C-alpha positions, 0 to 999 in steps of 0.5 A: 502504464500511468496513473493521474495524480493531481493532474500529473501523469506518473509513469509506472513502466519503471516501478516506483516506491511508496514510503510508509509513514505510520501515524499510529502508536501500535504499528508492527514495525515503527509504531509511535516512532513519529510523535511530533511534527519535527520527527514527521517532517524529517522522515518525510524529507528523508524518504523524498530525498531517497527517491520515494514517489509517494508517501503513504500515511496510515492512522489506523493500524491494520496489523493482526489483532490491532485495536479498533480506532474510531473515525474521530480519532483517525481524522484527528491523527490524519488531517493535521499531518496531511496539511503539515506535510503539504505546507512544507513539501507541497509537491508531495503525492500523499496516499492515505491508507484508510477504509473509511470514505469520510477520512478519504474525502476529508484527506483529499480535500486537504490535498491528498492524491491517492486512497489506499483501501485495505478493504476495497470498499468492503468496510464502507459502502460509500468508498467507491462513490467517494473515489468516483467523485474525486477521481483519484487513483484507488488502491484496492487490496485483498482482505477477508474479514477485518484487521481484527478477524482476518487471521481466522479467515485463511480458508480458500478453495483455491488461493489464486483463483479466489483472489483473481475472482475477488479482483475481477468483481471489484474491478467490475464494480469500480469501473461501473462507478467510473473509477479510472485509475485502479491499482491492485494490492494482493494483500500479503499478510492479510488473511493469509498464512505464511505458506499462502503468502509465498504461493501468492508471490510465486504466482504474482505474475498472473495478476498482470492480466488485469492490465492495471498497476500492481502494488506490493506490500512486503516490507519487514512482514512476518512472512520474512522474519518467521522464516528467518527466525528473526524480527521486523528490525532484522528483516531488511535483507529479506525484504529486499530479496522478496522485492526483487522477486516481486519486481521480476514478476511484474510489481509496479509499486513497492510500499516500503519502510526503507526507501533508499534500499527499495530504489536501489533494488528497482535500479538493479532489476531494471538493469537486469531487464535492460540487458536481457538477451 
């Protein structure tokens, strides 16, 4: 299983790590941490050295209840940092976390390699056309509503069946637009209760029938620290536990804050698989 990033085929038969770089002041874990060029470059260098295959950059916080950011501000936050990173680390495969087609296009023009869309095209009707034009890998996440309303959108007839139907329709639409490299993200924490998140993790392997890569975003989320009565800063051990389960159930990409630990988790799970009787 491979994806084509700027002419390079990335083999996902061994899972890969996507390091998170938040460019927002209000993200739930590291918001506002990377305020200047030196801090940004230091963090990117660390993630690459620790084994990240991709760097995922977001300039619009999608945490529950986050404030809306207009497109001008998102572009202002995103584009200079895409250029900054590629000027210092030109081989970096940058994933841009945006639901806006114009932000996607402008970022791709500056050298980004992947688009990570929390809405799978629902929040911008031009997104699929943009992805088809640039022929880049496209991460489609499951989301109901918007980041501002999603916590009210938690009613499902059948969680797993509803998500599978959602992705089947999205994949049909994407392939009709000649989008070739599709990655699915079931959207842990987006329009789902804690209990629904664990139901989803239990049945993650059912999404392998789509025969495309699965990206999993569990890192330091509330489904971990609410169970443990802690907080995001104390949720690394819980994150690694759930990463292990996700890998055993077929995850191909782990989107994480802590790259080194995720890479180690993948190595151990791969050793387990290699020595199965």
